[in-house]
Structure formats: C-alpha cells, structure tokens
N, C-alpha and C positions, 0 to 999 in steps of 0.2 A: 771491802766493798758491801753496801746495803742489799744489792741485787734488787734494787727496786727503780722504778722509772716514772719520769713526769712526761706527760705529752701535753703541747700546747698548740691550739688553734693559732693564728696570727692575726689576721685582720677582725676587729672587733673583740679581741681576747687579749693578746699581748700589747697589740698597738691601740692608742687612743684613737678618737674620733678624727684627729688631725694627722694619723699614721705615723705617730712618734713612740718610741719605744723609751719608756721612763727610765732615769738613771737607777731608781730604786727597784725597779723590776729586774734590771740587768745584776743589781748587786745581789739580790736575794737568790736569783738562779746560780749566779755564779757560787754563792755559798752552799746551795743544795748540791752542786756539780763537786765542790771540795768535800761535802760529807758523804759522797759515793754514790749519788743519785746519778742514773743515767737521763740523759735529757734528749727528748724527740720533740721535733716540730712537724706539723702537717699542714701545709698550706695550699690555697687555690692558685697560688701565684706561680709564676715560671721560674726556671733557673737563669734567669737574667743576671748579669754582671750588678746592676743595679740592687736586686733583691739579695743577691750573696753578699753585697757589702753590707746591707741592713743585716742580714742574719751573723755576720760576721761578728756582731757585738755579744752574741750569745755562745756559750759552750755547749753546742750541740753535738751528740754523737750520731744521731740518726735524723735523716729529714727527708720528707715526702713532698713532692711538688705535684700540682694539679691534683691535690687530694689524693694522690696514690699512683697516678700515671706513670711517675718515675719517683723511684724510692733508692736513696742512698745513705751509704754508711761512711762518713768523711766525703771524700770524692769519688767513691767507688759504687758504681751503679750495681744495685743486686737485684733489681726487680723492674722491669719495663712494660707497663699495661697501657699499650698504645692501641688506637682504632686501627683496624687494617684499611689500608689506603683506597685501593680500587673498590671495595664492597661499600665503604664509607662515603665515597664521593657519588657513588650511583645512588646511594640512599637519598642525598642530599639533592642529587639533580631531580629525583622522582618527586620528592617532597615539595622542591620548588616549582616544579609542574603543575602540581595538585592545588598547591596553595601559594599562587603568586603573591609577590609583597611581603613573604616572610623573612624577618632578618636573620641572616645567618653568620655568626661570627665564629671562624674556625682557627684555632692554634696549631700550627703545624711548623714547629721550631725550626729554624729561626724567624719564620713570617706568621704574620697574623692576616688573616683573609676577611674581607667583609663585603658583603654582596650589595649592601647599600651604598658604600663608598665605590665599588665597582673596581677594588683593587687589593693589592697587599702590601703590608707595611713590614720592613725588617725591624725586628724587637731590640736590636742593639743600635744600629745605626740610623733608625728612621727613615732610610730609603724607601721610596714609594714607586711601585709598578703597577700599570693597568693589570686586570687579571679577572677572570671570570671562572665559575665553577668548573668550565670545560677545560680550562688550561692551567690548574692549580699544579705547582711543582710537587712531584711525587716523593713527599716526605711523610714521616710519621706524623699522625694526628694524635694529640693530645687531648683535647678538649673541644666541644663546640657548644655554642649558646644560641638558642633560638629564641626569637621575640615576635610576637604577632597579637594584633588586636583580637583576634579568634584563637587564641592559644589553646584555651582548655576544649575548644572543638575539634583540634587536631588529634587523631589518634597516633600519637608518636609510637605506641607500641606496636602498629602495624608496620613502622617502616624501619624501626632500628634492627640492626643485624644480630646474630644469636650471641655475639661476644659483647654487645653494648647493653648499656642500660640508661636510664635517664631520670632526672627528678626536677621538681619546681622549686623555685627560691621565693624569698620573699620580696623579691623585686620584679614578680610577675614576668618572669622568663623560665626557660628550662634549659636543662644543662645536660648534654650527651656525652657519656665518657666510656671507657671500657667497663666491664661489669665488675673488675677488681680494682678500678680506682676510687675505692672508698674508704673513709677512715676506720670502719669496723676491720676491713682486711688488713690496713695499715698496721693496725696496733697487734694484730695476731701475726704478721710477718716479724714484728720487732720482739714478740715474745719468743718466737721460733730462734731468730738469729741471736739473740742475748742469752736465751735460756732463762728468761724471766717470766715466771707464772702471771697470766693476766690480772690475777687478783691483787698482785704487789704492784699494779701500775695505778697511776693517778691521771686524769685527763681533763683538761680545761677547755670549755668552748661556749660558743653563744648562738650558733644558726642550725639550720636543719641537716646540715651534711655532718654535725658533730654528733647527733643522736646514737647512731651505731658506736661511735668510738665510745663515748660516756656508758653506754649499755655493757660493753664488752670488758670493761676494765674494773678493778675492785672498787675504787672510788672516781665518780664523776662530779664534775664541779661547774656549775654554770654561772656565766657572768651576770651581774644584775641586769645588762642590757640585752640578755638573750632572749629568745623567743619563748613564749609559755610551754610550747612542747618539749623544748629541751629542759627546763626547769623541772617539769614533771619527771623527767628520765634520770635525775641525777640525785646524789646524797646531799650534796650542799649548793647553795647559792651565795656567792660571794658579792662584793661591790662591783659598779660597773666598770669597763675599761678606761673609763675617764677619771675614776677614783682608785687607779691601780688595784683592781679586784684580784688581780694574780698576786701581787706581793702582799697584799692583806692576808689572803688564805694562807700562802707559803710561811709567813711571819707567825699565824696564829696556831696552825696544825702541824708544822714541819721544823720550825726554828724557834719555837717558843721558849 
C-alpha cells in the first residue's frame, strides 16, 4: 500500500456541469485505487439511493455526506455530526418570528422541509405532506439552508446553538450545520481512521466548503472553475470540471 489518500469533492469537481461523471475520470481513479491509494469522497449530497448509485461508479473507501454530517467507511457509519432536534427547531422558530419571509430548507432524512412550500417531501418516494416548523417529525437534522433578501443583515451567530456553525455560499444563501460537519474535520477523521498522515493526502475541490480541506492536506488541487479564494489556498490549479480537470491532474502527477 502507498499509505496515501485522494479526496474528492463531488459537484463542480468530479462531476461536470451536467452532473455527469466522465469515463476517463472513473478509469484514472480506478487506476489510483489499483496502485494502492485510498479514495475518499466528500459531498454536500444526501445518502439517497440515487446518489449511492452515482457513487457506486467509484472505488471509494471513505465517504462523507452533507460535507461531514454523516461519515461512512463502506456502509459502516463511523461518525454522525447532526444538529440536535429540539434546540435547532426552537432556533428556527425564533429566527422565523424575528425575520418573517426567510426561506428555510431543512434536511431531516428521509424528509426535506421547506417553509416556502409549507410541507415536507420524502427524498426517496417524493411523497409530500403539509407541515410547518411547529410539527416537524422529530428526526436527526443534517443541514439547514437559509435564504433571504436581507441575509447579510441577519445576525445568524446570535441564533445558532453552541453545537452549530454556519457559512455563506456563492449562491447568496447560508448553510447551518453541526460544527464538525466540515471538510477540514472529515480529512482529519480519515487520517486517524486509516492512520495516514495528512501530509500524504491530496484533495480536489472548487468551492468555499473545500478551503479547510485543501489547507489541511499535503497537496490541495483547485479546479479551473473554482472560486478565487480556493485557488489561492492550493498548491495546484487544474483544468475545469468540464475539461476533466481531476483526470488531467492525476494523469500528470500520479500516473505519469
């Protein structure tokens, strides 16, 4: 074994703009696996059947959903960084009362709640039910998305619980998650689990959530379509996700 690990963000990194995983990317990651590299995926996506089917194309050893809210080795859950239900719902109710009209999108598997739609939708069956913040099913909360025309004027730090954190995205919304549901934490968890030093890891990403990840590993690789802040934090910048940027870097620096 090389005792080295490759980490990949999914959307905007492994997948192209149409959400497709190219055959050359699959092939070269498989070659890395064959050569002894451990493979890790970190995604903001849920652990739905559709997403698992997509990821099945890759020989991964380690995968984190919701950017670290749920961390798996194979099918074994090794870490569960979820938001406490009662405290989190109380926080959302207060926020909704103080800032009416704020869009709240809450993932509490297997349901997804939206206060704009006034209901919850089952992520697997697409079943829909009427629901409000006051009658959410008491389930683990993985992630919350907040959107408002006055978002930057809302002091989210005054509302979140001590176990929570938040960040702003490039899409003018805010994401609230457990404080450990971040990619910097995830790569450290993998390092401990597989006994692989962080300096022997390579991470690929494109967005703000990838910054902590690329800063914590030995080599960070920014996609050509990455935000400027990420490119400034990495050792390399490769081609865009629409030009097989991951495969290009692997071919040049690992499988040359």
